[in-house]
C-alpha positions as CSV (number, residue, x, y, z in Angstrom):
1,X,-8.9,67.0,-4.1
2,X,-12.1,66.1,-5.8
3,X,-12.5,63.2,-8.2
4,X,-15.5,62.3,-10.3
5,X,-15.7,58.6,-11.2
6,X,-18.3,57.8,-13.8
7,X,-19.7,54.4,-14.9
8,X,-19.1,53.9,-18.6
9,X,-21.1,50.7,-19.1
10,X,-20.5,47.1,-18.2
11,X,-17.7,47.0,-15.6
12,X,-15.8,50.1,-16.8
13,X,-15.4,53.3,-14.8
14,X,-13.6,56.5,-15.8
15,X,-12.1,58.7,-13.2
16,X,-11.8,62.4,-14.2
17,X,-8.8,63.7,-12.4
18,X,-8.4,67.3,-11.2
19,X,-5.3,67.5,-13.5
20,X,-7.6,67.0,-16.4
21,X,-6.6,63.5,-17.2
22,X,-8.9,60.5,-17.3
23,X,-8.1,57.2,-15.7
24,X,-10.0,54.3,-17.3
25,X,-10.5,51.3,-15.0
26,X,-12.1,48.1,-16.1
27,X,-12.7,44.5,-15.1
28,X,-11.5,41.3,-16.8
29,X,-13.8,39.7,-19.4
30,X,-14.4,36.7,-17.1
31,X,-16.5,38.9,-14.8
32,X,-18.2,41.0,-17.5
33,X,-15.6,43.6,-18.2
34,X,-14.0,44.5,-21.5
35,X,-10.4,44.5,-20.2
36,X,-9.8,48.1,-21.5
37,X,-8.0,49.5,-18.5
38,X,-6.2,48.5,-15.3
39,X,-8.1,47.0,-12.4
40,X,-8.6,49.4,-9.5
41,X,-6.2,47.4,-7.4
42,X,-3.5,47.6,-10.2
43,X,-4.1,51.4,-10.3
44,X,-3.5,51.5,-6.6
45,X,-0.2,49.7,-6.8
46,X,0.8,51.9,-9.7
47,X,-0.1,55.0,-7.7
48,X,2.2,53.9,-4.9
49,X,5.0,53.3,-7.4
50,X,4.5,56.7,-9.1
51,X,4.3,58.5,-5.8
52,X,7.4,57.0,-4.2
53,X,9.2,57.0,-7.5
54,X,8.8,60.8,-7.9
55,X,9.9,61.3,-4.3
56,X,13.0,59.2,-4.6
57,X,14.2,60.8,-7.9
58,X,13.6,64.3,-6.5
59,X,15.5,63.5,-3.2
60,X,18.4,61.9,-5.0
61,X,18.7,64.9,-7.4
62,X,18.9,67.1,-4.3
63,X,21.6,64.8,-2.9
64,X,23.4,65.2,-6.3
65,X,23.1,61.5,-7.1
66,X,23.0,60.7,-10.8
67,X,20.4,58.1,-11.6
68,X,20.5,56.7,-15.2
69,X,17.9,54.0,-14.9
70,X,15.2,53.3,-12.3
71,X,12.2,51.0,-11.9
72,X,10.3,49.4,-9.1
73,X,9.0,45.9,-8.8
74,X,5.9,46.1,-6.7
75,X,4.0,43.1,-5.3
76,X,0.9,43.0,-3.3
77,X,-0.5,40.1,-1.3
78,X,-4.3,40.2,-1.0
79,X,-6.7,38.7,1.5
80,X,-7.9,35.3,0.3
81,X,-11.6,36.0,1.1
82,X,-13.8,39.1,0.4
83,X,-13.0,41.8,0.8
84,X,-9.7,41.1,-1.1
85,X,-7.7,44.0,0.3
86,X,-4.0,44.2,0.3
87,X,-2.4,42.7,3.4
88,X,1.2,43.3,2.4
89,X,2.8,45.4,-0.3
90,X,6.5,45.1,-1.1
91,X,8.6,47.5,-3.2
92,X,11.9,46.5,-4.7
93,X,13.7,49.6,-5.9
94,X,16.1,49.0,-8.7
95,X,18.4,51.9,-9.5
96,X,21.4,52.3,-11.8
97,X,23.6,55.3,-11.8
98,X,27.0,56.9,-11.6
99,X,28.7,56.4,-8.2
100,X,25.3,56.0,-6.5
101,X,25.7,56.0,-2.7
102,X,23.8,53.1,-1.2
103,X,23.3,55.1,2.0
104,X,21.8,58.0,0.1
105,X,19.5,55.8,-1.9
106,X,18.3,54.1,1.3
107,X,17.8,57.5,2.9
108,X,15.8,58.7,-0.1
109,X,13.6,55.6,0.1
110,X,13.1,56.0,3.9
111,X,12.1,59.7,3.4
112,X,9.6,58.8,0.8
113,X,8.1,56.0,2.8
114,X,8.1,57.8,6.2
115,X,7.5,61.5,5.3
116,X,6.6,62.4,1.7
117,X,4.6,59.7,-0.2
118,X,1.0,60.7,0.3
119,X,-0.3,57.6,-1.4
120,X,1.5,55.3,1.1
121,X,0.2,57.4,4.0
122,X,-3.3,57.4,2.5
123,X,-3.4,53.6,2.9
124,X,-3.3,54.3,6.7
125,X,-6.1,56.9,6.5
126,X,-9.4,56.6,8.2
127,X,-11.6,56.3,5.2
128,X,-15.2,57.3,5.6
129,X,-18.0,56.7,3.2
130,X,-21.3,58.4,2.7
131,X,-23.8,58.2,-0.1
132,X,-26.6,60.1,-1.6
133,X,-29.2,58.6,-3.9
134,X,-30.5,60.7,-6.8
135,X,-33.1,59.4,-9.2
136,X,-34.4,61.0,-12.4
């Protein structure tokens, strides 16, 4: 997967996704941003929710579990000093449905966490960086 993230002035960056969608990220006004998009860390927690959310719904559908409402409450605890990375992330899955089996819901969540959710597994990745400087 290849992303292009372009500076859009001040503290705003726009990620052009391979799917053709743009992801606008911005900083708060107190550090020079215009507050026109989520912070990158908010986007990260949202990505975790979207990834595991899709997994859980797909798995429960295969288990013939009827979900009528579903949301996640995701909290992230960050390091107090720079770099302020996430030290703990907690997901509270809140599902409503017809005759939902607690065991099947738990199994779907475990499968997402342990096997399918690429975003969660990416947080364990060995992330390498390189750079190239081009001037005009």
